[in-house]
Backbone as a chain_set.jsonl record, in Angstrom:
{"seq": "GDLLPADGVLIQGNDLKIDESALTGESDHVRKSLDKDPLLLSGTHVMEGSGRMVVTAVGVNSQSGIIFTLLGATGDEEDSRDRKG", "coords": {"N": [[91.086, 65.888, 187.431], [91.984, 64.27, 185.226], [94.324, 61.923, 183.83], [97.094, 62.246, 181.92], [97.867, 60.751, 178.909], [99.983, 60.673, 177.35], [103.177, 62.163, 176.462], [103.516, 65.742, 175.481], [103.262, 69.011, 173.936], [102.104, 71.897, 175.13], [99.438, 73.587, 173.207], [97.362, 75.189, 173.574], [95.802, 76.836, 176.21], [93.957, 77.099, 179.318], [94.168, 78.469, 182.368], [95.895, 76.221, 183.162], [96.608, 73.675, 185.556], [98.859, 71.288, 186.714], [99.52, 68.195, 188.313], [102.513, 67.03, 189.088], [103.642, 65.106, 190.717], [103.767, 62.35, 190.646], [106.083, 61.93, 189.039], [107.966, 63.777, 189.738], [107.719, 64.084, 192.539], [107.18, 66.331, 193.655], [104.873, 68.182, 195.54], [103.509, 70.368, 195.013], [101.052, 72.01, 192.699], [101.733, 72.556, 189.287], [101.907, 75.292, 187.265], [100.878, 75.52, 183.926], [101.767, 77.151, 180.853], [101.756, 78.755, 177.6], [104.108, 80.203, 177.128], [105.915, 79.936, 179.325], [106.059, 77.15, 180.61], [105.367, 74.897, 178.772], [105.506, 72.164, 178.451], [104.093, 68.987, 178.849], [103.525, 65.87, 180.608], [103.371, 62.499, 180.369], [101.54, 60.302, 182.712], [100.999, 62.42, 184.542], [98.58, 64.574, 186.305], [95.868, 66.398, 185.406], [94.779, 69.104, 187.279], [93.495, 71.515, 187.423], [91.822, 73.642, 185.187], [92.202, 73.597, 181.438], [93.175, 72.431, 178.412], [94.959, 72.111, 175.175], [97.131, 69.911, 173.434], [100.024, 68.945, 171.542], [101.004, 66.004, 170.687], [104.062, 64.388, 171.471], [105.229, 62.064, 172.407], [104.754, 58.753, 173.029], [103.821, 55.665, 175.06], [106.686, 53.452, 175.513], [108.243, 55.487, 174.65], [107.761, 57.666, 176.063], [108.121, 60.024, 178.918], [107.405, 58.677, 181.292], [107.269, 56.133, 180.374], [109.923, 55.685, 179.806], [111.045, 55.802, 182.39], [109.691, 53.547, 183.489], [110.742, 51.546, 181.991], [113.448, 51.615, 182.619], [113.44, 51.051, 185.26], [112.188, 48.342, 185.22], [114.283, 47.127, 183.609], [116.319, 46.968, 185.267], [115.266, 45.288, 187.24], [114.862, 42.89, 185.696], [117.839, 42.271, 185.115], [118.511, 41.583, 187.781], [117.078, 39.445, 188.183], [118.072, 37.516, 186.241], [120.51, 37.149, 187.123], [119.95, 36.004, 189.544], [118.875, 33.362, 188.664], [121.126, 32.371, 187.277], [122.791, 31.974, 189.428]], "CA": [[92.056, 64.798, 187.766], [92.395, 63.537, 184.131], [95.355, 61.382, 183.561], [97.787, 62.456, 180.701], [98.252, 59.408, 178.478], [101.153, 60.918, 176.542], [103.927, 63.448, 176.556], [103.255, 66.569, 174.571], [103.509, 70.43, 174.133], [100.83, 72.695, 175.099], [99.402, 74.559, 172.099], [96.099, 76.083, 173.838], [95.551, 76.382, 177.745], [93.209, 78.038, 180.16], [94.603, 78.247, 183.583], [96.021, 74.766, 183.441], [97.619, 73.207, 186.652], [99.104, 69.84, 186.688], [100.041, 67.452, 189.484], [103.529, 66.051, 188.552], [104.17, 64.44, 191.841], [104.103, 60.998, 190.26], [107.107, 61.882, 188.236], [108.999, 64.454, 190.291], [107.836, 64.018, 193.952], [106.897, 67.687, 194.082], [103.462, 68.052, 195.672], [102.818, 71.646, 194.47], [100.797, 71.853, 191.252], [102.765, 73.321, 188.265], [101.126, 76.054, 186.157], [101.431, 75.287, 182.484], [101.509, 78.041, 179.779], [102.436, 78.495, 176.219], [105.313, 80.977, 177.083], [106.836, 79.592, 180.373], [106.395, 75.835, 180.777], [104.489, 74.235, 177.829], [105.839, 70.598, 178.314], [102.995, 68.13, 179.678], [104.288, 64.682, 180.599], [102.539, 61.405, 180.708], [101.38, 59.89, 184.026], [100.609, 63.39, 185.508], [97.359, 64.534, 186.451], [95.211, 67.8, 185.354], [94.059, 69.507, 188.551], [92.641, 72.779, 187.263], [91.905, 74.366, 183.988], [91.967, 72.896, 180.333], [94.057, 72.705, 177.354], [95.177, 71.06, 174.087], [98.425, 69.556, 173.207], [100.381, 68.205, 170.292], [101.465, 64.715, 171.267], [105.293, 64.116, 171.165], [105.907, 60.68, 172.674], [103.775, 57.634, 173.716], [104.278, 54.355, 175.429], [107.947, 53.429, 176.065], [109.158, 56.581, 174.402], [107.427, 58.851, 176.936], [108.835, 60.042, 180.083], [106.95, 57.75, 182.179], [107.552, 54.831, 179.679], [111.331, 55.65, 179.968], [111.274, 55.34, 183.777], [109.248, 52.159, 183.723], [111.683, 50.622, 181.275], [114.674, 51.566, 183.414], [112.968, 50.214, 186.485], [112.02, 47.018, 184.68], [115.637, 46.558, 183.271], [117.048, 46.673, 186.629], [114.808, 44.106, 187.834], [115.294, 41.814, 184.797], [119.185, 41.905, 185.245], [118.707, 40.86, 189.031], [116.493, 38.136, 188.25], [118.8, 36.615, 185.586], [121.593, 36.82, 187.976], [119.509, 34.88, 190.499], [118.843, 32.154, 188.015], [122.428, 31.7, 186.921], [123.655, 31.678, 190.567]], "C": [[92.217, 63.93, 186.603], [93.774, 63.156, 184.054], [95.883, 61.814, 182.183], [98.365, 61.174, 180.137], [99.763, 59.477, 177.633], [101.912, 62.065, 176.922], [103.446, 64.469, 175.366], [103.502, 68.116, 174.905], [102.169, 71.063, 173.955], [100.733, 73.734, 173.998], [98.124, 75.666, 172.479], [95.801, 75.749, 175.31], [94.687, 77.436, 178.372], [93.36, 77.645, 181.607], [94.88, 76.783, 183.997], [97.098, 74.623, 184.409], [97.73, 71.763, 186.632], [99.874, 69.511, 187.877], [101.247, 66.597, 188.914], [104.146, 65.323, 189.539], [104.562, 63.034, 191.545], [105.528, 60.896, 189.762], [108.359, 62.602, 189.219], [109.014, 64.506, 191.863], [107.351, 65.414, 194.426], [105.397, 67.783, 194.401], [102.706, 69.315, 195.177], [102.296, 71.464, 193.026], [101.461, 72.876, 190.388], [101.736, 73.935, 187.436], [101.713, 75.904, 184.893], [101.072, 76.465, 181.73], [102.298, 78.106, 178.604], [103.707, 79.194, 176.46], [106.356, 80.375, 178.251], [107.04, 78.002, 180.561], [105.215, 75.117, 179.954], [104.539, 72.66, 177.777], [104.82, 69.775, 179.186], [103.832, 66.752, 179.385], [103.269, 63.515, 181.028], [102.656, 60.844, 182.077], [101.187, 61.084, 185.038], [99.131, 63.577, 185.327], [96.808, 65.98, 186.204], [94.484, 67.991, 186.568], [93.161, 70.597, 188.407], [92.744, 73.127, 185.704], [91.675, 73.227, 182.678], [92.855, 73.229, 179.305], [94.093, 71.663, 176.261], [96.703, 71.088, 173.939], [98.69, 68.778, 172.041], [101.295, 67.022, 171.004], [102.953, 64.503, 170.627], [105.932, 62.625, 171.34], [104.771, 59.989, 173.368], [104.32, 56.403, 174.063], [105.728, 54.437, 176.108], [108.835, 54.486, 175.761], [108.82, 57.937, 175.315], [108.298, 58.866, 178.144], [108.611, 58.996, 181.026], [107.555, 56.318, 181.632], [109.035, 54.472, 179.915], [111.663, 55.19, 181.36], [110.838, 53.871, 184.047], [110.265, 51.258, 183.142], [112.86, 50.628, 182.076], [114.357, 50.748, 184.554], [112.908, 48.649, 186.204], [113.345, 46.244, 184.225], [116.495, 46.197, 184.424], [116.473, 45.339, 187.144], [114.972, 42.919, 187.095], [116.716, 41.308, 185.054], [119.384, 41.147, 186.702], [118.127, 39.525, 188.983], [117.209, 37.155, 187.368], [120.039, 36.179, 186.283], [121.265, 35.72, 189.089], [119.403, 33.619, 189.957], [120.028, 31.518, 187.787], [123.064, 31.171, 188.154], [123.078, 30.398, 191.363]], "O": [[92.595, 62.786, 186.857], [94.557, 64.092, 184.215], [95.075, 61.738, 181.258], [99.233, 60.556, 180.753], [100.474, 58.508, 177.37], [101.407, 62.923, 177.647], [103.005, 63.966, 174.333], [103.898, 68.447, 176.023], [101.357, 70.901, 173.045], [101.603, 74.58, 173.79], [97.926, 76.716, 171.867], [95.578, 74.589, 175.658], [94.718, 78.59, 177.944], [92.79, 76.652, 182.059], [94.298, 76.207, 184.916], [98.2, 75.165, 184.32], [96.721, 71.064, 186.536], [100.694, 70.261, 188.406], [101.004, 65.547, 188.32], [105.25, 64.855, 189.264], [105.547, 62.531, 192.085], [106.172, 59.878, 190.017], [109.459, 62.078, 189.399], [110.016, 64.866, 192.479], [107.14, 65.568, 195.629], [104.638, 67.452, 193.49], [101.493, 69.319, 194.966], [102.977, 70.85, 192.205], [101.704, 73.999, 190.831], [100.812, 73.284, 186.948], [102.913, 76.115, 184.714], [99.933, 76.869, 181.966], [103.411, 77.582, 178.554], [104.61, 78.633, 175.839], [107.564, 80.38, 178.017], [108.199, 77.599, 180.66], [104.18, 74.804, 180.541], [103.717, 71.996, 177.144], [104.844, 70.048, 180.386], [104.536, 66.502, 178.407], [102.465, 63.661, 181.948], [103.755, 60.869, 182.633], [101.201, 60.846, 186.245], [98.475, 62.977, 184.476], [97.371, 66.838, 186.884], [93.638, 67.172, 186.928], [92.162, 70.697, 189.119], [93.772, 72.852, 185.085], [91.078, 72.167, 182.864], [93.325, 74.367, 179.31], [93.475, 70.599, 176.304], [97.409, 72.049, 174.242], [97.842, 68.044, 171.532], [102.199, 67.275, 171.801], [103.072, 64.448, 169.403], [106.835, 62.126, 170.668], [103.989, 60.544, 174.14], [105.29, 56.003, 173.419], [105.998, 55.226, 177.013], [109.935, 54.606, 176.301], [109.456, 58.99, 175.281], [109.08, 57.953, 178.412], [109.57, 58.432, 181.553], [108.193, 55.539, 182.34], [109.419, 53.328, 180.16], [112.476, 54.28, 181.528], [111.521, 53.101, 184.724], [110.628, 50.263, 183.769], [113.355, 49.515, 182.252], [115.04, 49.749, 184.779], [113.518, 47.836, 186.898], [113.511, 45.037, 184.395], [117.259, 45.232, 184.455], [117.213, 44.398, 187.433], [115.219, 41.888, 187.72], [116.899, 40.1, 185.205], [120.231, 40.264, 186.84], [118.585, 38.584, 189.631], [117.042, 35.965, 187.633], [120.558, 35.077, 186.108], [122.016, 34.818, 189.459], [119.796, 32.681, 190.651], [120.152, 30.311, 187.998], [123.759, 30.155, 188.127], [123.661, 29.979, 192.363]]}, "num_chains": 1, "name": "protein.A"}
């Protein structure tokens, strides 16, 4: 159940299965491998296996960071409209 803290590309894996339900809503675990689906996303959980990845994005530049930024931007715009009105 380790939480991935950053986006990355799998470079070594052993029967790696990821829970991506936090981002996609899909409840099935996703099997990751070097040749079929090597992308690992921050905010997801490792459910089985192990692996190593090269980090490609962190913080606001990661997939979960982009989502949180977009959600926060919507809330900020509504707050500023409420203050003006």
